[in-house]
N, C-alpha and C positions, 0 to 999 in steps of 0.2 A: 771781144769787147771788153773796155776798159773805162772807168768813171773818169771824168775830166778832172785832172790835178787841179785845175784853177777853182773848183769847188769847194775845195778842202777849206780855204784860208777863212772862209766868213761864215760858214754854217755852225749855227748854236749848238750846244751840247745837250742834247735830252738823257743821256745814260748817267746817272749818278753826277747831276751839275752840282756845283755850290747851293748850298741851302736857299740862298734869296735871288740866285741867278736866274733860274728857269722861270718863277712866278713873276718876276721884273719883264723878262721877256715876253711872256703871254699877255701879260697886262698891256704891254707897249703895242702889241699886234691887234690885241681887241680895242684899243683906242683908235687906232687905224681903220679896222672895221665899222666902227661905230661911225666915224667920219665918213667913209665911203656910202655907207648905208643911209647916210642922211641927204645924199645928192642921187637923185635916181639915175641920173645919166652916168653916173661912176658905180652905183652898186656893185658889190660882187655878186657872184651865182646867178648870172642871166640864165634866161630857159636855153638859150643857144646863141652861136654866133655864125658869120658868113665864112667859114673857113673853106677856103679852095684846095690845099694842100697839105699833105702831112708832110712832115719834116723828112722822113725817108724818100718822100717823092721829091720833094726838092733836091736832096742829094743827089739821087738817081737822073734828075732832069739836067743837071749842072755839076757832070764830074769833074771838068777841067776848066773851070773860068779862070782866065788870066788877071793877075792881079790889077787892081784899080778900074774894074770893069762894070759898067753900068747896064744891065740888060733892056730896061725899060718896061720888065715884066711884073706886074703889080700881083701880090698873092696875099692872102689870109692864112695866117699860121697860127697853131697854138703849141703851147707847152710849160714845161715846170721850170721856175727860173732855178737854175742851180749854181750862179755864178753871176755876181755884178760889178761893174766898175764905173763908178759915176764919177765923171768930172766936170768942169765949168757948163761948157756947152756940148757937150757929146758924152752918153752914157752906152755902155756895153754890156750886154746881158748873154748867159750861154742858155738856151732853153733845150730841155731835153723831152721827147715824146717817143714811147715804145722803143727806149734803149737808143736811139738817134738822137745828137746833139746837133744846133744849128747857132750860130751868133745872131742876134737882134741887135741893131745899132739905132740909138733916138737921138738925132740930133734936133737944136734948138729952131733953126731954118725950116726943117721939115715936120715937126710937130707941133710947135710953137710952145711959148713961155708957160702956160696955164699945164698942158700934158706933161711937158718936160719935168715941171715942178712938183706935179702929184707922184712922176714916177719916182723921183728922188726920195720923196716924203712918205709916200705909201707901199711900195715895193718891197718885199723881204724875201730871202733863199726859200725856196718851196712854196711859193705863190704859183697860182696858175693864169697865163696871160694869154691874149690874144693880141698879133701884132697884123697890121695892114701896111704892107710896103713893097718896094722895090728889090727885086733878087740882083745882089750885086756881089763884087770879090773886092774885098778891102784893100787899102794900100798893102797890106803885108800878105794878101792874095787870101783870107779867110772868106770862105762863101758867108753870105750874111742877107738878112733882109734890113733893109733900111726904112724905118718905120715913118709912116706917113701919119698912123694913128696907133693906139693901143687901148686895150681895155683889159681890168682885172676880170678873169672867169672864177677864181675861187682863191677866198684869202686865206693862207694857212695859219691858223690860230697857235699853232704849236711849232717849234723850231726843229730841224733835223740834226741829226746826229754828226759831229765833225769827222770828216775822213781819217784824221790822224789819231783818234782814239775810237777803233771800231767797235762796234755792239759785240757783246759776247753770246754765245752760241744761245743762250737761254733768252736773251732778250730779242734775238733775231726771230726764234720760233713763237715768242708771244706777241710780237708786234710785226709778223710778216709784211705788212704792208709799209712799214719804215725801211724793213730790209730790202724789200723790192726796189723802193726809190734810191736807197743810197749805195746797193752793192751789186755790181754787175753778175756776179757769179749767181746770187740769188735769181736774178732773172734769167740766167742760162740755165740753171735747174729746172725751172718752168719749162723751157724751150725743149730741153732735152726729153724730160717726161712725157711732153706733148707727141714729140716726133717717136718716142719707144711706143705708145699706144697706137699711133696711126700706123706704125708698120707691122704692129701684131695685128690689126686688124685686115690690112693689106695684104698681109702674105695668106691669112686663112681665108679671105675672101677669094684669092687667085686660086684657093684650091678648092673651091667649091663648099666651103663651109658657111651656113647659115647663122647669122647674129640673131639671138634672142634675149627676152626681159624675162627673169623668173621673180617669184614673190621674196621681198625682203623678209615680211612677218610669216612666220611659220607655227603652225600649231603644235608641230612635231620637230624637234632639230633632229639633223643627221646629216651624213655624208662626211663628217670626220670627229676625230676623237678630241673633242673639245668642250669647254664650259661656256653655255650660250648666256647671253642678255636676256632677262626675263622681263615682260611686260604683260599688259592686260589689254583686251579688246572690249571696249566698254560696249559696243553695240551688238555681241553675242555673248556678253559675260563669260569670256573664256581666257585662260592664261595662254601667252602667246611668246613667242620667241623671236629673237632676229635671227637671221639664218648665220651658220658657222662655216658654211660649204654652199657651192652651187649645184653639187653632183646630182642629187637626186631628183630634182625638176629637170634637168637636163637628159637624165638617163629615161624618164617618160617621154621626152621627145623621140628619142631613139626608139623606144617602144612603137610612138606612134607614126614611124617611117621619115622623120627628118634624119637622114642618114649621116650626115656630118653638122655638127651643131657646136656652137660656142657661145659663151656669155663673158663680158668684162664687167666684173660688179663690186660692190661693196659689201666685205665681209665684217662679221662682229664676233669678236671672242673676248670673254671677259677672264683675260688671263693678264700675264706678265706686262711689262713695260721696260723696254730695253733698245740698244741701238739696233736690234734685229727683228723686235717685235712691238706692233702696235695693237690695239684694242678695236680699231678701225681700220681696216686695209683693203687693197684693190687685189682682186683676183682674175686671173683668166683660166677658165674652164673649158675643154675642147673635147668632144667624143666622135669617134668615126665607127661606123657599122663595119663589120668585118676586118677591123685593124687590130693590133695587139700592141703590148708593151714596147715590141720593137720597132714598128711604125710609129709610136708616140715618140720614141726617142730622137726618129729621124727628124719627126715634125719638130720637135722642141730645139734640137739643134738649129733648124733653118730659121724658125721664129728668133732664136736668141741672136743670132749672127745676122740677119737682117734688121735686127733693131740697131744692133753694135752700128752696122754699116748706117743706118739712118740717122744716129747720133753723132755719127764722124768719130766712132770709138773703134781701136783695133785691139790695143792692149793695155785692158784697163788697169790700174793699180790694186793690190793686194794689201792687207792688213799688215802684212810681212814686210812689205817693201818690195817684193819681186812683182814682175808683172804677169799679168795672166793671158795665157796664148790661146786667145779664144779661136784664132783660126788654123790650130794645129789640131791634131789626131785626139779625140776625147776618150778617155780610159772606160773601161768596162770591168767591175769588178764585183764579186758576189760579196754580202755582207760579212759572211762565216771567213772569207780568204782576207778580208779588209781587218778584220779584228784579229785573225791569226797573226799576221803581219805585226801588226801593233803590239801583241803581247809577248810574240815570240814563241808561240805553242801552238798545238796543232788545234784548231777548233772548227768544227764541222756539225751539220744536222744531228749527228750522233752523241756529241758531247753532252753529257749529262748536266742537270740543274746543279748539281754538287760540286764538279769538275769547273764549272764555269763561274760557280760561286768562288772557289778557292781562287780562280786566277784573278775576280775582281777584287777579292780582300787583298790579293798581293800587289794589285797596282791602286789601291785605295780609292775604290769604285763600292760606295755603298749600294745594297740590295735589299729588298723586302723577303721577309721569308716566303711570303707565299707566291712569290713570282716563279715560273716555269723558267725552261731553259732559253726559250725565244724572248722572253721578257729581258733576260740578262744579257744574251747576246744583243739586243736593241740598245741598252743600257751602256754595253761596254763601246758600243762603237759610237754612240752619243758623246761620250766624256773622253775617250782617248783617241778616235779616230777623226770623227767630223771635221773638227777646227782645221786639222793637218792637211785636208785635202785642198789644196789651192787652185791646181790645174783643174778643169772640167772633168767630173766624173761620175759615172752612172754606177751606184751602188744598188746590186740587184739582189732578188731571190731572196725577199726577207722570210724568217720563220711563219708558217700560216697563220697562226693565230696572231700575229701582229698587223695583218691587213685584213680585216673582215669584210671589205667590199673587193677585194682582189680575187682572181680566179686561181684555183690550186696549180701548181707548176706543172707543165705537162709531162716532165720529166721526172718530178719527185714529189710525192702528195704530200711531204713534210714542209713544202714551200711554198710561198704565193709568187705570182708572176707579177712582181712589182720592183721599182726602182725609185731610188730618190737621186736627184741631179744635185752634187755639192760643186759648187763654184765659190773659190776666195774663204774656203770654211765654213760656208753657210748653204742650207738647204734652199735650193732656186725652185725646184719642181718635184712633185712625186708624178708617178703614173702607173696603170696597172693594165693588163689583161683583165678587162671587167668580169666579175661573178655575174653571170646571167642567170645561172639555174635558180629558179624560186624555192627549190624545197633547201638546197644547201644554204640561200640566202636567208632563209627562215631561221634556219639553225643558228648560224653564227650571229645574225641580229638577234634572236632569243637571249644568247649568252651574253651579248651587251647590254640588253635590258635588264638583265637580272643583276649585273653590275652595276647597273644606274640605280637600281632599287635598293642595292645595297649600300648606296651611298656615293659611287664612283662619279665626282660631277662630269668626268670629262667621256664618260660611256654615251654610246649613243640609244636612242630609244628605239622601240619597234613600231615602223610606220608601216601600218597595214595595206594603205593605200599605193605606198611603193613597191609592197610584196605582191599587191594585187595587179597592179602594172605588168610586173614581170611575168605573171601567170599567165599574161595574153601574149608573150613569146618576144623576148629579147635577142638580134642576133649577136654573135660573136662582136665584141666592141673593144676598142681600145681607148683609154680615157688619160687626161692629163690636167693637170692644175699648176699654173705658172704663179709666183709670186711677182705681180708688178712692181711692187715697191722694191723689194728686194733685188730684183732684175735691176732698177735704176740705181739703187745703192752701190751693185756689183759693177754697174758700169763706171759709175762717177767715182767711186771709192769714198762715197759719203755716209753717214748714220742715215738712219730711216726717218730720224726728225728732219734731217734735211730734204730729202727726197718727197715728203708729204707737205703739200703746200701749206696746209693749215692743221698740223699734228695736234692732237688731243692732249692738253698739260693740266696738269693738276692746279687748281685755283692757287692763286699767292694767299 
């Protein structure tokens, strides 16, 4: 999909205009608005109009109309004016609706002198109009509606940016509504994201997963190591948090007998903002009774490949310039082996904190004195390895303490059955063989709550209700969380502010 090149020549400049230009344009448009409002028959912003077809339907119904053909079919269409060319007795306009463009033609003999004069005097680029007329093909073969009458449906009081001076990224995200009007790529991104989310739902539902909705407001935050947004519930006079994960309510569903469950929901973390992080983002979490982190790996690969197909993407671009071979084999590597490869030294679960600290110092990775060996391994991975993993890689078997909600590894009690999926140098999804032992879970969450009490803003709080739920018996379970925004970023090669329709921004 591309924007009409004809639209660029006459669209007024909104971004960084000459100091007196924009106010003058707005003033002139406001005068036109006042003139139209004074006549009830021509006033813009009607309640509705008798539209009979969308522009897409016209395009579909008349795909091969020969030049200089008059069909005799009368239609009522609407659209935004993105190009105008006014001559003496014949005016041309390009209308856009839903990304589809169609020409409208207004002639003196069809609409009459008054309507044609009003068109020339009152219509600006960006205005929304309604046109009733005959479907024809012009002498040049352009599919058109030859107007019998027209009406303004919305007067644009501000001009649009010119195509030859594109909006900056900052302007695009702050005025996404303008971005969507003038840039086909912005509209395409919305379509890609919608296709991805539809695909995720379709794949899970085809496997028997049930979609649920869980609370956004929580009295106790948990399910991830992250800093929450805090608020207050006046009705109960209680401090509350916006959820930082979907995990704990969904696990309660597993306890309750919903054996395959998922949610696609908004998550809120009061942390940094950059090309891969947003304080408000969309997460998919899925849980399967009698699954484990291996079955979750197979599910996650299927979800991503089906989403790529739905978006029409096979080999997305990475930030390094290479292509991501999504449809090739995905690598599985332990976190210790990945770090060992990066530092060219032996790194195992037996490597001491002192040895790891020396390795970190040699590679200029800062560590805290209180960190244990597992903490340092994770830090080395995040600083030295993660950004280098361009092709899809499951990084597995984390140190036990690093994943307090994951099950102890069945073959090594020092490790947890957990992986992080890295694609394009960014974490896309983590997954666990879930910890379902309520006694062990209480011990690990108690350690987290002590860290929270000591001032760690990312530590989880002790959730007694969740622990009580586990005490009713939770079957062996596999769980996975997929960052939807990051998935769209990976598929499109764009930053997170481009993939979120209306990202949170610092006020000007």
